C-alpha positions, -999 to 999 in steps of 0.1 A, spaced: 0 0 0 11 36 -6 26 55 23 19 90 9 -3 103 -20 -11 138 -33 -48 147 -38 -50 168 -70 -83 184 -61 -101 206 -36 -131 209 -14 -155 180 -6 -138 153 -28 -103 161 -14 -117 157 21 -134 125 11 -102 109 -3 -83 120 28 -108 103 51 -102 69 34 -64 74 34 -65 82 71 -82 49 78 -54 31 58 -26 51 75 -17 68 42 -4 103 45 -20 129 22 -7 160 5 -32 188 -4 -28 213 -31 -45 247 -29 -50 279 -49 -51 314 -34 -89 312 -27 -84 280 -8 -54 290 14 -74 283 46 -98 257 32 -109 226 51 -91 201 28 -58 221 34 -63 218 72 -72 181 71 -43 168 50 -8 161 65 9 185 41 -2 212 17 13 228 -14 3 262 -29 -3 256 -66 -12 290 -80 -39 317 -84 -76 311 -78 -86 306 -114 -85 268 -120 -65 271 -153 -37 287 -133 -38 262 -104 -59 230 -103 -55 224 -140 -17 229 -141 -7 193 -145 30 199 -146 30 219 -114 10 192 -96 34 165 -107 63 186 -96 47 191 -62 40 154 -58 77 145 -66 90 172 -43 71 160 -13 78 123 -19 43 112 -28 41 79 -46 7 84 -63 -18 111 -73 -56 108 -67 -74 132 -91 -108 132 -74 -135 142 -100 -135 171 -123 -104 191 -131 -77 166 -144 -95 134 -134 -104 124 -170 -74 139 -187 -55 112 -205 -25 134 -210 -22 140 -173 -25 103 -165 3 96 -189 24 124 -175 21 109 -141 33 75 -153 62 91 -172 72 109 -139 72 76 -120 39 83 -102 8 61 -100 -23 78 -113 -52 65 -91 -76 60 -120 -79 41 -153 -51 37 -179 -46 67 -202 -58 46 -232 -91 39 -214 -96 76 -206 -89 85 -241 -112 58 -255 -141 71 -235 -132 108 -234 -147 117 -267 -183 107 -267 -185 101 -305 -156 76 -304 -169 60 -273 -203 53 -289 -186 37 -319 -167 14 -295 -198 6 -276 -217 -2 -308 -189 -27 -317 -192 -42 -282 -229 -48 -287 -240 -21 -262 -274 -5 -272 -271 31 -285 -296 60 -288 -301 70 -325 -279 99 -334 -249 114 -353 -215 110 -337 -192 118 -367 -165 143 -373 -184 167 -397 -190 197 -375 -204 222 -400 -236 238 -387 -257 231 -418 -247 195 -418 -255 191 -381 -288 208 -386 -296 183 -414 -287 154 -391 -310 167 -365 -338 168 -391 -330 132 -401 -330 120 -365 -363 139 -358 -370 165 -332 -366 169 -303 -329 163 -303 -301 167 -278 -269 186 -287 -240 174 -265 -204 184 -262 -184 155 -275 -157 160 -248 -182 171 -222 -197 160 -189 -215 174 -159 -244 188 -180 -221 214 -196 -223 220 -233 -257 204 -236 -289 217 -251 -324 202 -259 -337 215 -292 -375 212 -299 -376 226 -334 -355 234 -364 -358 272 -360 -340 270 -326 -311 247 -337 -285 273 -348 -286 294 -316 -286 263 -294 -256 249 -314 -236 281 -310 -242 283 -273 -234 247 -268 -201 250 -287 -191 281 -268 -197 264 -234 -179 232 -246 -149 252 -257 -148 271 -225 -152 240 -203 -133 214 -222 -112 232 -248 -130 213 -276 -162 226 -293 -171 193 -311 -206 181 -306 -228 151 -313 -265 150 -320 -289 124 -304 -326 117 -304 -340 131 -272 -358 102 -255 -391 112 -239 -399 101 -203 -362 91 -199 -347 79 -167 -310 85 -162 -296 54 -146 -259 47 -142 -239 16 -133 -209 17 -109 -182 -6 -123 -148 -16 -110 -119 -33 -127 -85 -45 -115 -51 -52 -131 -58 -90 -130 -87 -87 -155 -115 -89 -130 -145 -65 -135 -177 -62 -115 -207 -39 -113 -218 -25 -79 -254 -21 -91 -271 11 -102 -280 47 -92 -310 66 -105 -300 102 -113 -331 113 -131 -339 143 -110 -320 170 -127 -320 208 -133 -301 222 -163 -289 187 -171 -271 185 -138 -281 161 -110 -300 172 -79 -310 139 -62 -295 105 -67 -306 72 -52 -296 35 -51 -310 11 -61 -332 25 -89 -368 23 -78 -390 0 -99 -361 -14 -120 -368 -51 -127 -341 -75 -115 -337 -89 -150 -331 -54 -164 -307 -45 -136 -286 -76 -145 -287 -68 -182 -275 -32 -176 -248 -44 -152 -235 -69 -177 -236 -44 -205 -216 -19 -183 -190 -46 -176 -188 -53 -214 -183 -16 -220 -155 -15 -194 -138 -46 -208 -139 -32 -243 -115 -5 -233 -93 -25 -208 -107 -5 -179 -90 -5 -145 -103 13 -113 -136 30 -106 -159 41 -134 -195 47 -143 -214 37 -173 -244 59 -179 -276 48 -196 -308 64 -207 -337 42 -198 -368 47 -220 -402 41 -202 -426 29 -228 -464 32 -227 -468 -6 -223 -448 -5 -191 -417 -20 -206 -382 -4 -204 -353 -2 -229 -319 11 -221 -293 29 -243 -256 37 -237 -251 74 -231 -215 78 -219 -188 65 -195 -173 86 -168 -137 74 -162 -135 85 -126 -153 84 -93 -187 101 -94 -201 128 -71 -229 104 -62 -207 74 -52 -218 75 -15 -252 60 -23 -235 30 -38 -212 28 -7 -243 29 15 -262 0 -1 -231 -22 -6 -210 -15 25 -180 -8 3 -155 21 6 -150 29 -31 -120 51 -24 -103 23 -5 -109 0 -35 -94 27 -58 -62 27 -36 -60 -11 -35 -65 -15 -72 -39 12 -80 -14 -8 -58 -20 -38 -80 -43 -57 -56 -72 -77 -69 -108 -66 -63 -118 -73 -27 -151 -89 -37 -165 -109 -66 -198 -103 -84 -214 -131 -65 -204 -116 -32 -219 -82 -38 -253 -75 -23 -278 -46 -21 -289 -37 14 -316 -11 20 -320 21 1 -299 53 -1 -306 88 -13 -281 117 -18 -291 154 -20 -267 179 -35 -268 211 -14 -258 239 -38 -253 277 -35 -280 288 -59 -314 304 -63 -339 278 -76 -366 305 -80 -343 324 -104 -335 296 -128 -309 281 -103 -287 311 -106 -254 303 -87 -249 323 -55 -217 334 -37 -212 345 -2 -200 336 33 -214 307 53 -223 329 83 -243 300 98 -236 265 88 -254 241 111 -257 204 102 -276 175 117 -257 149 137 -240 126 112 -214 100 106 -194 89 75 -189 61 50 -210 31 41 -224 21 75 -239 55 83 -276 61 83 -268 98 79 -237 111 62 -226 147 54 -198 151 29 -185 186 25 -153 207 21 -164 238 40 -169 251 75 -189 280 90 -172 312 81 -159 299 47 -168 317 15 -183 302 -16 -165 319 -44 -173 323 -81 -141 303 -91 -154 268 -85 -185 246 -86 -216 258 -66 -220 226 -46 -217 232 -8 -222 197 5 -238 163 -1 -263 149 24 -266 111 22 -291 89 40 -296 51 42 -327 32 53 -341 -2 52 -367 10 27 -370 39 3 -398 54 24 -376 53 55 -346 69 36 -369 96 22 -383 105 56 -348 105 71 -335 128 43 -363 153 48 -357 154 85 -320 160 80 -325 187 54 -348 205 80 -319 204 104 -295 219 78 -293 256 85 -273 278 61 -273 316 63 -251 340 43 -260 329 8 -289 313 -11 -291 276 -13 -314 249 -26 -322 232 7 -358 241 8 -362 233 -29 -348 198 -22 -375 194 5 -402 204 -20 -389 178 -45 -390 151 -18 -426 160 -10 -438 161 -46 -461 133 -57 -438 123 -85 -407 118 -63 -426 104 -33 -442 78 -55 -410 71 -75 -425 83 -108 -391 93 -120 -378 108 -153 -356 137 -162 -386 160 -167 -398 156 -130 -388 192 -120 -406 207 -150 -436 185 -145 -439 194 -108 -430 231 -113 -460 245 -95 -452 226 -63 -414 233 -63 -409 270 -69 -420 302 -50 -433 280 -22 -433 300 11 -442 276 39 -437 300 68 -464 327 69 -463 363 80 -477 357 116 -451 331 124 -423 351 110 -433 383 128 -438 364 161 -404 348 157 -387 381 149 -403 398 179 -394 370 203 -358 369 191 -354 407 193 -367 408 229 -345 378 239 -314 395 225 -322 427 244 -327 408 276 -293 392 272 -276 426 270 -260 438 302 -282 465 318 -309 462 292 -338 484 302 -368 486 279 -381 518 296 -350 537 285 -360 532 248 -377 560 228 -398 538 206 -432 540 223 -428 521 256 -453 535 280 -451 537 319 -489 540 323 -504 506 331 -502 486 299 -468 491 281 -468 492 244 -441 489 217 -442 490 179 -421 468 155 -417 471 118 -405 444 94 -400 438 57 -412 404 45 -411 395 8 -406 431 -2 -436 444 18 -436 464 50 -456 452 80 -461 467 115 -469 448 147 -477 461 182 -467 444 214 -485 451 247 -472 439 281 -502 437 305 -502 443 342 -496 406 349 -466 404 325 -485 387 297 -474 398 262 -501 404 236 -490 407 200 -512 424 174 -506 420 136 -531 433 111 -564 423 126 -553 395 148 -542 397 184 -530 369 207 -506 359 235 -470 356 225 -451 329 244 -416 317 239 -388 298 256 -352 301 244 -329 270 244 -305 268 273 -277 252 253 -285 267 220 -294 304 218 -308 300 183 -334 275 194 -369 288 204 -402 271 214 -428 296 202 -466 300 206 -487 326 189 -523 324 176 -530 289 162 -495 276 160 -469 262 184 -435 257 168 -400 248 175 -377 271 156 -341 281 151 -336 318 146 -304 334 135 -299 372 133 -274 386 108 -276 424 111 -312 434 106 -320 401 89 -336 372 109 -334 338 94 -360 313 107 -359 276 103 -386 251 113 -398 216 104 -421 233 79 -395 253 60 -373 283 63 -376 320 55 -361 355 62 -376 386 76 -359 421 79 -363 443 110 -368 480 103 -354 504 129 -381 528 138 -357 552 154 -335 555 124 -343 578 94 -353 558 63 -326 562 37 -335 567 1 -324 536 -18 -302 543 -48 -322 539 -79 -309 515 -105 -335 523 -130 -322 524 -165 -293 501 -159 -292 463 -164 -267 448 -139 -248 416 -136 -266 392 -112 -233 375 -103 -195 379 -109 -184 364 -141 -174 370 -177 -193 386 -205 -197 361 -233 -218 381 -258 -243 409 -262 -274 400 -282 -283 436 -289 -267 468 -301 -270 504 -289 -303 519 -302 -321 485 -304 -357 484 -292 -363 454 -270 -392 436 -254 -396 424 -218 -380 389 -215 -358 394 -246 -322 380 -241 -298 410 -240 -265 395 -228 -249 361 -220 -225 357 -191 -203 328 -180 -201 321 -143 -194 290 -122 -187 270 -154 -221 277 -169 -236 302 -193 -265 324 -181 -288 345 -202 -298 379 -190 -332 392 -201 -347 427 -204 -369 435 -173 -393 456 -194 -398 470 -229 -373 497 -238 -344 509 -259 -308 499 -254 -285 528 -247 -248 521 -242 -231 487 -239 -207 492 -209 -185 461 -214 -171 440 -243 -172 403 -247 -145 386 -227 -145 413 -199 -148 402 -163 -176 420 -144 -184 422 -107 -218 413 -92 -241 443 -95 -220 460 -122 -242 476 -149 -238 458 -182 -257 482 -204 -281 511 -201 -317 506 -209 -344 533 -212 -378 518 -203 -405 524 -228 -426 542 -201 -399 567 -194 -393 573 -231 -430 580 -236 -431 603 -206 -402 623 -219 -419 626 -253 
């Protein structure tokens, strides 16, 4: 076994690899860019090497610098994690040339599966079913459009060298093909350095099911069953589970054997995933088609670990040392059901726009780790860390295991309710909405689930105004009581010394102002009035956790966690989570700076293109600009009808969050001026 390895990655996966190495008494070396100087993975590993500036191309993608660091610190092998250089055949070969073990498949296997078009040709020769499509080398737009017409709409354009949902577009009609192709090619070039694409038939009601395979240097190859990854947004996975609900045993075996055949066709060694599209037909039958092979460990590997009891990273290390696979196919068993939720910094209600910020509160449910755990939390961040625009938006992975799917689902929802993140927007509440949706709860899965259940998943506020105001008032009074020498009678905001004492509060909730009145009666009882309702306000603050409150007001009695960040109060309960803003009645209301007439960048990133020119008349919803941020393209639309004034940046420019991209004169203002 190795005595020291370098982990050529960051964040959650670097921490995950270190954990298995620690169990095997293997020392680890971390690498870090400027943005990660104090990151969790840097603190966990035995050694750490600075690798360059924050931009990945200047740090985590510098293969020669990573190899030099490994040799300088005496590492015997490099574990690439996933993403970055994990599927780079040139890097794998460079490791071998430098006398280092690449903990992954041989370079030839990576190369064989790296380009989707070539991989599909190999799979066709190996007898693995394929989706109808075009996988050739002719990349002329007119030719590709003709192929799409031949295949029949809807079609899927996919980056040939892609992965992770990047460089992928669904096209419903011929008129949309050229624009989708151009966008797909730009994103593919930016993410993978290769703008080649392939065209495939878009299968309706598809399930995305992948098979975990493992090969060793002795020629053994097994499959560790499947994962259903059908719940996706923007072609990226949201929830993954194992085993796949409703998959017949016979089909499970067929897919497993096909995945092993695919691996053998390229001489595969190590951990890999063969991904299939499963078509659900009207007669209830299913058919599967090869989609691609990922020649690395997958983000969702923990659900496989949970149902098999296998540490897949340990298997990677053992296989890389030349050991045979620890188990045969006949020895592998499925136990129970596991589900993984990807917690991401993003705004689901705004087309999953990535978010950045500091984890001012990062509270997690009690958890363990690895395959035996009923509740596992994999992350690479701590409270106080920042989510930057340089890397992926994923904050953590929450994995649960139960004896049945229903038990795992209930356990996951309870754990998400105990996950409290303040400081940036996340998808935690959205994930809970997905779990509660009829389609997911009843395992009616396909890649259109989020679209189909749209009305139940977005803009769903579960905590109403009365509860939020009561929570904010209770928290404010509790904080005041904790201050040394706090004296409510010394305040100048309407406390009265005549019998009943009264105080006013003002809040902003979902952009609207609300006022409440609190009266303290002769007997000390507190009566809270909001709109036309009045009732006793009772609360008890947790002795060991100041954020915890037991609250009663009107018809509800709730246990809450309340966190105050400045004037914002973030409230979490079993029902959901929300935010309310306290308005200081003693302060003068400041006039907010008007941003009318300027369209601003919603996040830090790079301008890809402007779709308009100065002087153009535009309609509300029309795409005006395209930005690249967090490895994805984002379209920015006109908020109203108007006329474009000045373009304030050029394509390729980096812009800060909130920076005006262009000036826009709304139609109403122009008409008024006339």
